[in-house]
BAFI-3210 file (N, C-alpha, C; in Angstrom, 3 decimals, decimal comma, padded with zeros to 6 digits):
// residues 263
n [1|2|3|4|5|6|7|8|9|10|11|12|13|14|15|16|17|18|19|20|21|22|23|24|25|26|27|28|29|30|31|32|33|34|35|36|37|38|39|40|41|42|43|44|45|46|47|48|49|50|51|52|53|54|55|56|57|58|59|60|61|62|63|64|65|66|67|68|69|70|71|72|73|74|75|76|77|78|79|80|81|82|83|84|85|86|87|88|89|90|91|92|93|94|95|96|97|98|99|100|101|102|103|104|105|106|107|108|109|110|111|112|113|114|115|116|117|118|119|120|121|122|123|124|125|126|127|128|129|130|131|132|133|134|135|136|137|138|139|140|141|142|143|144|145|146|147|148|149|150|151|152|153|154|155|156|157|158|159|160|161|162|163|164|165|166|167|168|169|170|171|172|173|174|175|176|177|178|179|180|181|182|183|184|185|186|187|188|189|190|191|192|193|194|195|196|197|198|199|200|201|202|203|204|205|206|207|208|209|210|211|212|213|214|215|216|217|218|219|220|221|222|223|224|225|226|227|228|229|230|231|232|233|234|235|236|237|238|239|240|241|242|243|244|245|246|247|248|249|250|251|252|253|254|255|256|257|258|259|260|261|262|263]
n.u [089,765|089,792|091,542|093,727|092,317|089,766|086,444|084,593|082,815|081,766|080,651|078,630|077,020|075,957|074,683|072,716|071,052|071,558|073,069|073,299|075,402|079,004|080,386|078,655|078,376|081,030|081,172|079,087|079,828|078,319|075,371|072,075|068,823|066,368|063,797|060,463|060,883|059,705|060,001|060,038|059,450|062,318|063,540|062,655|063,147|064,257|067,121|070,333|072,095|070,400|069,139|071,320|072,753|074,921|078,270|080,536|083,600|085,739|087,713|091,319|094,566|095,813|094,055|090,920|087,432|085,418|082,876|080,636|079,032|077,846|077,496|077,666|075,181|073,469|072,950|070,501|068,891|066,292|066,806|069,491|069,474|067,941|069,829|071,935|070,659|070,336|072,907|074,145|075,841|077,252|077,491|080,216|080,423|082,009|082,412|083,888|086,704|089,046|092,287|093,819|092,678|090,474|087,002|083,633|081,902|082,174|081,395|078,809|077,578|077,513|075,833|073,432|072,750|072,634|070,786|068,394|067,996|067,660|065,430|063,686|063,192|064,136|063,378|063,189|065,868|067,089|065,900|067,194|069,829|071,992|072,969|074,611|076,981|077,692|079,045|078,473|075,746|075,593|077,119|075,233|073,089|074,155|074,335|071,653|070,720|072,125|071,250|068,459|065,341|064,650|061,992|061,013|059,186|059,488|062,131|063,916|065,770|066,531|065,940|064,395|065,282|064,445|064,095|066,601|068,048|066,832|067,738|070,562|070,632|069,776|071,851|073,679|075,174|076,933|075,840|077,624|078,838|079,659|078,274|078,900|081,733|081,638|080,596|082,380|084,546|084,323|085,459|086,633|084,140|083,804|083,308|081,659|081,350|079,165|078,954|077,081|077,270|076,076|076,045|077,354|077,658|079,251|079,285|081,979|083,377|085,836|088,161|086,642|085,224|082,462|080,443|081,014|080,633|077,856|076,507|077,448|076,058|073,445|073,398|074,157|071,906|069,927|070,681|070,982|073,221|073,501|071,680|069,001|069,331|067,298|067,243|067,425|069,861|072,034|073,735|076,182|074,928|074,434|074,571|075,830|078,402|079,324|079,404|081,284|083,535|083,935|085,039|085,645|084,715|082,717|080,962|079,955|080,305|077,677|076,563|075,325|076,822|076,375|076,967|076,660|075,566|077,073|075,377]
n.v [066,937|063,461|061,065|058,217|056,515|057,242|057,577|059,637|060,266|057,767|056,949|058,921|058,290|055,828|056,616|058,359|056,534|055,657|053,434|050,266|049,394|049,824|047,739|046,672|048,751|048,876|046,587|046,893|049,285|051,477|053,632|052,783|053,336|053,220|050,765|051,595|054,203|056,726|057,236|059,464|059,390|059,797|058,236|055,934|053,827|050,430|050,407|049,679|051,800|053,931|052,937|052,614|055,194|056,461|056,202|054,852|055,091|053,070|053,863|053,938|053,309|055,756|057,479|059,136|058,127|058,449|059,875|059,859|060,727|058,362|059,239|062,414|063,645|062,598|064,214|065,361|063,375|062,326|060,872|061,367|064,124|064,060|062,759|064,535|066,722|065,634|065,229|067,644|068,761|069,064|066,297|064,846|065,371|063,949|061,407|058,851|057,909|055,288|055,125|054,314|055,330|054,152|054,111|053,234|054,361|054,106|051,397|051,510|052,939|050,906|049,195|050,667|050,659|047,765|046,828|048,136|047,215|044,450|044,414|045,005|047,597|049,437|051,805|053,623|053,515|054,813|057,355|058,102|058,172|059,851|059,029|057,002|055,334|055,507|053,155|051,377|050,979|049,734|047,449|046,426|045,877|043,723|041,889|041,588|040,322|037,978|036,597|035,271|035,889|033,863|033,065|033,370|031,865|031,655|031,983|033,868|035,911|039,053|041,270|042,187|041,673|043,748|045,848|045,940|046,960|049,379|050,657|050,699|052,340|054,621|055,416|056,143|054,049|052,781|050,666|047,783|046,947|044,390|041,633|038,981|039,039|040,554|038,867|036,693|037,848|037,199|034,960|031,598|028,999|026,795|023,697|022,846|020,330|018,783|016,838|014,801|014,501|016,131|018,818|022,100|025,263|027,855|031,436|033,313|036,533|037,706|040,400|042,460|045,620|047,312|048,107|046,536|043,914|044,075|044,424|042,097|040,162|040,829|040,401|037,652|036,442|037,174|036,008|033,318|032,187|031,951|030,411|030,011|028,032|025,657|026,684|029,354|030,490|032,019|030,500|029,037|027,962|024,996|025,673|028,140|027,387|025,932|027,902|029,624|028,018|027,899|030,422|033,289|032,201|031,726|029,629|026,888|023,798|021,810|019,941|017,757|017,173|018,521|021,047|024,629|027,965|030,853|033,164]
n.w [186,243|185,535|187,531|187,314|188,964|189,108|187,632|186,554|184,537|183,850|186,268|186,477|184,375|185,125|187,530|186,552|185,231|182,722|182,323|183,629|185,309|185,686|184,544|182,646|180,975|180,007|178,548|176,594|175,330|174,542|174,575|174,733|173,271|175,655|176,232|175,535|175,155|173,345|169,830|167,109|163,510|161,435|163,288|164,553|162,983|162,175|162,845|163,936|164,345|165,050|167,240|169,028|169,423|170,617|171,297|173,694|175,043|176,996|179,841|180,184|181,495|181,039|179,801|180,179|180,368|177,358|175,518|172,686|169,527|167,111|164,601|163,112|162,440|164,192|166,211|166,263|167,127|169,277|171,604|172,019|172,564|174,931|176,561|176,631|177,847|180,434|181,187|180,951|179,144|175,764|173,632|172,033|168,614|166,890|167,500|169,837|169,788|170,540|172,144|170,107|167,899|166,963|166,138|166,504|164,749|161,714|161,535|162,413|160,346|158,277|159,670|159,585|156,805|156,140|158,027|157,311|154,794|155,275|156,671|154,729|154,028|151,989|150,635|152,762|153,553|151,458|151,941|154,176|153,652|154,218|156,599|156,216|153,953|150,453|149,591|151,599|151,221|148,737|149,411|151,171|149,545|147,997|150,094|150,681|148,422|148,576|150,860|152,663|154,531|157,424|157,772|155,152|152,794|150,129|149,776|148,510|148,816|150,530|149,207|146,208|142,789|141,006|142,928|143,908|141,780|141,640|143,855|143,415|141,112|142,278|143,872|141,988|140,696|138,111|135,515|134,600|131,220|130,252|131,251|131,844|132,283|134,625|136,565|136,437|137,555|140,184|142,758|141,728|141,454|144,221|145,698|148,754|150,946|153,195|156,252|155,793|153,083|151,314|148,905|148,610|146,975|147,653|147,117|146,581|146,645|146,875|147,031|145,846|144,765|146,356|144,516|142,235|143,317|144,062|141,521|140,200|141,734|141,127|138,293|138,201|139,317|137,638|135,136|135,722|136,829|139,418|142,081|144,548|147,484|149,441|151,864|151,429|150,838|148,610|145,921|143,711|140,574|138,560|135,990|136,138|137,127|134,955|133,013|134,109|134,088|131,374|130,734|128,730|126,415|123,523|123,584|125,695|127,526|128,590|131,517|130,544|128,280|126,008|123,716|124,357|123,674|125,048|126,216]
ca.u [090,200|089,851|092,816|093,603|091,508|088,455|085,807|083,499|081,682|081,095|079,753|077,471|076,072|075,246|073,778|071,521|070,299|071,800|073,844|073,129|076,693|080,272|080,802|077,878|078,769|082,220|080,815|078,214|080,474|077,297|074,163|070,962|067,566|065,659|062,468|059,463|061,234|059,051|060,738|059,283|060,180|062,714|064,447|062,023|063,487|064,987|068,558|071,150|072,654|069,280|068,962|072,446|073,335|076,000|079,315|081,267|084,985|086,147|089,009|092,452|095,477|096,225|092,958|089,574|086,274|084,908|081,491|080,553|078,004|078,302|077,384|077,454|073,799|072,698|072,744|069,072|068,113|065,520|067,465|070,747|069,016|067,655|071,074|072,671|069,946|070,580|074,315|074,384|076,872|077,034|078,191|081,133|079,778|082,970|082,599|084,597|087,729|089,982|093,697|094,429|091,923|089,230|085,652|082,520|081,062|082,092|080,598|077,309|077,197|077,198|074,599|072,221|072,406|072,155|069,619|067,144|067,832|067,140|064,063|062,826|062,963|065,106|063,009|063,529|067,274|067,405|065,531|068,061|071,134|072,933|073,531|075,437|077,757|077,363|079,703|077,680|074,466|075,875|077,313|074,013|072,338|074,695|074,016|070,174|070,610|072,725|070,584|066,917|064,863|064,357|060,524|060,629|058,980|059,980|063,604|064,289|066,527|065,865|065,565|064,109|066,217|063,880|064,341|068,076|068,366|066,400|068,680|071,791|070,506|069,577|073,127|074,540|076,068|076,868|075,721|078,695|078,313|079,915|077,697|079,689|082,979|081,412|080,368|083,672|085,502|084,213|086,350|086,115|083,287|084,522|082,392|081,725|080,606|078,812|079,235|076,111|077,489|075,364|077,011|076,965|078,570|079,172|079,796|083,036|083,580|087,105|088,200|085,954|084,458|081,041|079,764|081,195|079,923|076,395|076,179|077,749|074,958|072,258|073,553|074,207|070,584|069,042|071,122|070,930|074,489|073,224|070,288|068,937|068,918|066,055|067,385|067,439|071,227|072,390|074,939|076,409|074,055|075,167|074,809|076,871|079,752|079,714|079,696|082,417|084,679|084,145|085,656|085,070|084,415|081,307|080,209|080,357|079,814|076,714|076,834|074,863|077,772|076,000|077,456|075,536|076,075|077,257|074,747]
ca.v [065,858|062,194|060,422|056,775|055,600|057,776|057,534|060,522|060,069|056,435|057,015|059,750|057,537|054,844|057,359|058,883|055,463|055,260|052,175|049,555|049,437|050,134|046,476|046,417|049,894|048,606|045,521|047,530|050,433|052,384|053,948|052,338|053,816|052,314|050,276|052,538|055,541|057,005|057,947|059,798|059,103|058,474|057,658|054,725|052,758|049,262|050,681|049,692|053,153|054,769|052,279|052,870|056,315|057,140|055,289|055,166|054,455|052,863|054,486|053,083|053,931|057,024|058,245|058,956|057,546|059,380|059,652|060,602|060,210|057,412|060,022|063,847|064,013|062,008|065,327|065,665|062,292|062,645|060,306|062,144|065,489|063,753|062,422|065,889|067,511|065,077|065,253|069,065|069,129|068,494|064,999|065,064|064,940|063,292|060,033|058,615|056,947|054,865|055,606|053,832|056,093|053,335|054,462|052,378|055,035|053,468|050,174|052,016|053,276|049,709|048,705|051,399|050,105|046,436|046,686|048,596|046,256|043,167|044,800|045,370|049,054|050,067|053,153|054,344|053,631|055,897|058,543|058,451|057,764|060,706|058,408|055,913|055,709|054,796|051,742|050,543|050,789|048,758|046,125|045,847|045,329|042,470|041,059|041,309|039,348|036,728|035,857|035,372|035,792|032,466|032,807|033,565|030,499|031,772|031,928|034,582|037,101|040,174|042,349|041,660|042,318|045,059|046,754|046,164|047,840|050,782|051,213|050,891|053,488|055,878|055,862|056,402|053,035|052,541|049,213|047,350|046,460|042,975|040,884|037,684|039,388|040,948|037,643|035,835|038,521|036,566|033,836|030,475|028,169|025,712|022,939|022,474|019,084|018,634|015,514|013,957|014,358|017,178|019,739|023,588|025,956|029,247|032,510|034,183|037,599|038,195|041,765|043,384|046,788|047,095|048,295|045,287|042,828|044,104|044,243|040,626|039,358|041,047|039,774|036,226|035,977|037,420|035,165|032,015|031,716|031,672|030,123|029,996|026,736|025,574|027,572|030,756|031,047|032,077|029,619|028,845|026,990|024,192|026,441|029,208|026,773|025,565|029,199|030,175|027,231|028,319|031,687|034,253|031,548|031,993|028,395|026,108|022,488|021,555|018,723|016,697|016,902|019,238|022,492|025,695|029,326|031,605|034,483]
ca.w [185,345|186,243|187,786|186,992|189,853|189,055|186,430|186,821|183,494|183,982|187,471|186,159|183,358|185,918|188,452|185,810|184,726|181,332|182,338|184,935|186,109|184,773|183,874|181,415|180,100|179,217|177,613|175,444|174,763|173,901|175,243|173,959|173,515|176,440|175,797|175,890|174,824|172,046|168,784|165,842|162,293|161,022|164,363|164,936|162,017|162,868|162,533|165,125|164,565|165,638|168,590|169,772|168,692|171,332|171,704|174,912|175,077|178,293|180,288|180,457|182,577|180,726|179,219|180,838|179,552|176,484|174,925|171,453|168,636|165,978|163,323|163,569|162,263|165,243|167,158|166,271|167,737|170,508|172,807|172,270|173,141|176,264|177,323|176,790|178,797|181,613|181,533|181,021|178,232|174,367|173,348|170,937|167,353|166,132|168,149|170,986|169,395|171,559|172,120|168,730|166,919|166,456|166,568|166,034|163,731|160,330|161,575|162,537|159,038|157,646|160,348|159,097|155,481|156,126|158,888|156,616|153,590|155,669|157,147|153,584|154,084|151,154|150,473|154,010|153,463|150,494|152,499|155,249|153,192|154,756|157,805|155,859|152,821|149,162|149,543|152,516|150,637|147,730|150,062|151,725|148,397|147,748|151,262|150,591|147,337|148,977|152,013|152,798|155,895|157,749|157,517|153,795|152,182|148,762|149,890|147,272|149,177|151,443|148,310|144,891|141,701|140,669|144,009|144,013|140,602|141,889|144,784|142,651|140,217|143,029|144,363|140,996|140,282|136,581|135,193|133,553|129,985|130,125|132,320|132,126|132,921|135,975|137,362|136,388|138,540|141,432|142,895|141,055|142,266|144,915|146,448|150,197|151,243|154,550|156,690|155,084|151,727|150,422|148,355|148,609|146,125|148,067|146,200|147,150|145,855|146,934|147,483|144,898|145,160|146,662|143,279|141,440|144,064|143,906|140,073|139,986|142,418|140,305|137,043|138,527|139,702|136,409|134,148|136,063|137,254|140,919|142,560|146,068|148,022|150,183|153,105|151,013|150,601|147,166|145,545|142,185|139,948|137,685|134,734|136,365|137,164|133,600|132,294|134,675|133,571|129,911|130,564|127,824|125,194|123,008|123,827|126,851|127,495|129,635|132,127|129,564|127,316|124,776|123,638|124,427|123,449|126,344|126,061]
c.u [090,274|091,329|092,596|092,661|090,045|087,808|084,385|082,441|080,960|080,120|078,447|076,499|075,286|074,234|072,602|070,654|070,524|072,612|073,619|074,329|077,867|080,669|079,990|078,103|080,009|082,055|079,973|078,948|079,461|076,176|072,988|069,689|066,789|064,225|061,375|059,712|060,662|059,947|060,013|060,012|061,174|063,495|063,953|062,334|064,314|066,448|069,234|071,877|071,644|069,071|070,050|073,249|074,654|077,014|080,060|082,556|085,413|087,489|090,133|093,472|095,959|095,219|091,620|088,554|085,716|083,575|081,309|079,540|078,700|078,116|077,053|075,954|072,872|072,388|071,282|068,285|067,534|066,341|068,755|070,417|068,666|068,850|071,774|071,992|070,189|071,998|074,766|075,584|076,691|077,960|079,042|080,499|080,620|083,205|083,511|085,713|088,584|091,381|094,325|093,665|090,766|087,958|084,685|081,658|081,019|081,235|079,152|076,747|076,689|075,912|073,358|071,871|071,899|070,890|068,316|066,982|067,167|065,748|063,113|062,382|063,840|064,628|063,321|065,106|067,701|066,988|066,408|069,546|072,268|073,600|074,474|076,394|077,317|077,881|078,892|076,401|074,630|076,211|076,100|073,110|072,836|074,303|072,505|070,000|071,169|071,970|069,165|066,502|064,474|062,871|060,100|060,447|059,453|061,466|064,220|065,081|065,723|065,375|065,469|065,064|065,796|064,240|065,852|068,557|067,983|067,292|070,044|071,728|070,411|070,921|074,162|075,571|075,779|076,793|076,791|078,020|078,623|079,437|078,478|080,985|082,742|081,279|081,649|084,812|085,383|085,201|085,754|085,245|084,121|083,445|082,682|080,820|080,392|079,095|078,313|076,381|076,903|076,377|076,464|078,141|078,581|079,736|080,773|083,429|085,075|087,130|087,699|085,442|083,051|080,139|079,774|080,537|078,412|075,901|076,341|076,579|073,718|072,266|073,435|072,780|069,773|069,397|071,277|072,242|074,409|071,875|070,261|068,576|067,692|066,093|067,430|068,811|071,546|073,753|075,111|075,457|074,955|075,534|075,912|078,236|080,199|080,180|080,982|083,602|084,951|084,900|084,892|084,696|082,885|080,371|080,773|079,748|078,940|077,128|076,355|075,769|077,522|076,680|076,360|076,271|076,048|076,686|073,612]
c.v [064,586|061,650|058,983|056,013|056,214|057,695|058,352|060,295|058,790|056,427|057,772|059,053|056,466|055,571|057,894|057,787|055,078|054,002|051,520|049,537|049,619|048,853|046,265|047,549|049,554|047,402|046,066|048,526|051,454|052,663|053,605|053,114|052,832|051,941|051,238|053,963|055,923|057,770|058,252|059,331|060,126|057,683|056,407|053,556|051,695|049,342|050,600|051,022|054,051|054,201|052,490|053,971|056,833|055,991|055,725|054,379|054,341|053,528|053,380|053,890|055,301|057,993|058,004|058,395|058,629|058,933|060,447|060,112|059,286|058,154|061,469|064,199|063,418|063,055|065,667|064,534|062,628|062,129|060,996|063,422|065,127|063,404|063,645|066,706|066,961|065,303|066,788|069,487|068,435|067,373|065,326|064,576|064,034|061,851|060,079|057,609|056,537|055,462|055,354|054,521|055,347|053,918|053,473|052,977|054,429|052,264|050,450|052,358|052,047|049,155|049,335|050,839|048,669|046,185|047,066|047,664|045,068|043,334|045,099|046,749|049,890|051,571|054,067|054,463|054,798|057,269|058,979|058,045|058,587|060,067|057,309|056,364|054,893|053,356|050,791|050,107|049,611|047,413|045,520|045,290|043,943|041,487|040,576|040,410|037,946|035,885|036,150|035,325|034,310|032,106|033,040|032,168|030,484|031,635|032,627|035,954|038,190|041,231|041,791|042,317|043,538|046,108|047,043|047,059|049,249|051,392|051,640|052,179|054,782|056,359|056,081|055,299|052,681|051,111|048,796|046,716|045,054|042,275|039,707|038,048|039,804|039,829|036,842|036,625|037,977|035,384|032,518|029,587|026,951|024,956|022,800|021,303|018,966|017,073|014,500|013,812|015,399|018,271|021,160|024,259|027,423|030,150|033,325|035,242|038,175|039,626|042,696|044,626|046,504|047,232|046,960|044,009|042,910|043,898|042,681|039,906|039,551|040,289|038,240|035,725|036,060|036,440|033,637|031,421|031,305|031,228|029,933|028,469|026,751|026,459|029,119|031,379|030,978|031,280|029,572|027,801|026,128|024,937|027,506|028,565|026,378|026,851|029,809|029,411|027,522|029,643|032,596|033,476|031,798|030,764|027,778|024,842|022,261|020,185|017,504|016,315|017,730|020,631|023,527|027,029|030,090|033,071|034,499]
c.w [186,061|186,416|187,402|187,730|189,890|187,652|186,536|185,780|183,676|185,173|187,275|185,314|184,140|186,864|187,803|185,159|183,307|181,177|183,603|185,915|185,141|184,045|182,503|180,495|179,329|178,202|176,343|174,693|173,975|174,922|174,312|174,333|174,306|175,831|176,368|175,617|173,435|171,151|167,602|164,636|162,029|162,063|164,848|163,944|162,767|162,360|163,807|165,404|165,316|166,951|169,485|169,266|169,406|171,737|172,910|174,956|176,532|178,596|180,282|181,365|182,322|180,164|179,953|179,833|178,645|175,965|173,692|170,537|167,548|164,682|163,763|163,439|163,336|166,376|167,332|166,812|169,123|171,768|173,099|172,964|174,567|177,103|177,631|177,835|180,313|182,122|181,688|180,189|176,801|174,081|172,086|169,679|166,575|166,734|169,288|170,614|170,550|171,347|170,787|167,596|166,352|167,008|165,913|164,919|162,336|160,440|161,621|161,151|158,134|158,308|159,700|157,763|155,494|156,863|158,152|155,361|154,109|156,336|155,985|153,582|153,188|150,776|151,606|154,069|152,613|151,135|153,555|154,906|153,690|155,982|157,485|154,581|151,606|149,144|150,431|151,953|149,572|148,327|150,689|150,686|148,034|148,832|151,096|149,458|147,757|149,910|151,954|154,185|156,144|157,644|156,113|153,070|150,758|148,684|148,727|147,676|149,940|150,497|146,941|143,886|141,206|141,660|144,075|142,853|140,901|142,818|144,214|141,788|141,118|143,668|143,262|140,515|138,803|136,354|134,260|132,257|129,713|131,357|132,755|132,784|134,382|136,892|137,517|137,111|139,977|141,572|142,223|141,967|142,908|145,858|147,924|150,411|152,774|154,920|156,089|153,612|150,816|149,995|148,438|147,815|146,513|147,051|146,978|146,249|145,919|147,466|146,367|145,483|145,522|145,339|142,376|142,050|143,873|142,522|139,783|140,650|141,486|139,004|137,159|138,702|138,360|135,341|134,428|136,627|138,682|141,077|144,010|146,487|148,851|151,406|152,660|150,881|149,068|146,952|144,121|141,760|139,014|136,471|134,988|136,589|135,808|132,797|132,823|134,161|132,125|129,642|129,567|126,431|124,767|123,302|125,146|126,821|128,821|130,339|131,333|128,507|125,993|124,806|123,716|124,206|124,776|126,134|127,017]
res [m|d|t|p|n|t|d|t|l|g|d|t|l|v|e|t|g|f|a|p|n|l|a|i|l|d|i|n|n|s|l|a|v|p|h|g|f|e|l|p|e|p|w|n|l|p|s|r|m|f|r|h|p|i|e|v|c|p|p|d|s|a|h|p|r|k|i|g|l|r|h|p|l|l|a|d|h|p|f|v|r|h|v|e|a|r|l|g|f|e|i|d|r|n|g|a|p|n|r|h|g|y|s|s|g|p|t|a|r|w|w|h|a|v|d|l|i|t|a|r|k|w|r|e|l|l|a|t|r|q|f|t|e|r|e|c|i|m|h|a|v|a|y|g|c|r|y|s|h|h|e|d|k|k|a|s|g|y|i|s|i|t|d|a|r|t|v|m|n|a|v|g|a|s|e|p|g|d|r|s|a|t|i|r|a|f|s|a|p|c|v|c|r|q|d|k|g|s|e|h|w|p|i|n|t|g|r|l|s|a|e|a|e|a|w|g|m|i|f|g|i|e|d|g|w|f|r|y|d|r|a|g|f|l|q|w|s|e|l|g|r|e|r|y|a|a|g|d|s|a|t|f|i|q|a|s|g|q|a|a|f|a|f]
***
C-alpha cells in the first residue's frame, strides 16, 4: 500500500507512457487515447467520453491515487483493454471518485450526448445511448437548437427541428399539448445591450426539466417566438416577446399597435 510519500500508480502510468509526468496527469485527471491509436466503430466517434475513457483521481494525504472508468460499458473500449493489459489489472468499472465522492462519470455522460449532437451525429447518439442518459440527450437537443456551428452560413442550429423531434420521440419524450404555456415557462425576455448599443434577447430557461427545455426550444422555433441572430445564436424574436407579454390571452398587441390572435 502507498505511503503518503509514494505514488506507485502514478509512477507506473508515467513509466508505461500513459502520462508524460505526474504534474500533467494531475491536471488532466484522465488517460486519453493517444494520437494514432486506431479505434473501430463506435469507439471512433467524436465523443470526449470515448477519447478520455479513464479517469484518474490524484492522491491526497490520506488516500492513494485511483483509476477508474467513466462508464462501466467502457470496459470493452480497445484503449481500456490496452491499458489493462499493460498495467496487469482490471480498472475499476465504477470510476475513481475523490474523497468527497465526486466522479467525472456523470459529466462524461453529458459530453457524449452534446458532442455527438454538435457533430451532427444524432443517429450515432441514439445508437450509443447506453453510454449517456435520457436527460443528457434532451439537454443536448436543446443545446443543439440554441447554438450553431461557427462555419454554418445558414446559422440555423446544430440540429434541425425535424431531427430534434426524431430524437425526442426516440427517447420517449411526450409532446406537451399547450405549446404557448411550454414556452412561457421560460424566464421572461430581458434585453442585453452591448457597448455599441446593439440589443440581444437571450433565452433563459431557469431550472426547467430537460424535457420541458427541449420542447420549449422546438416550439419556440416552429412558432416564431425565437429566431437566430447573424452569429447563429437563438434569441427571443419581437413576436415572441409580444406573445410572452400577452400571457395566456387570446390576443396580443404587436409592435405596430395592431391586435393579433395568439395562435
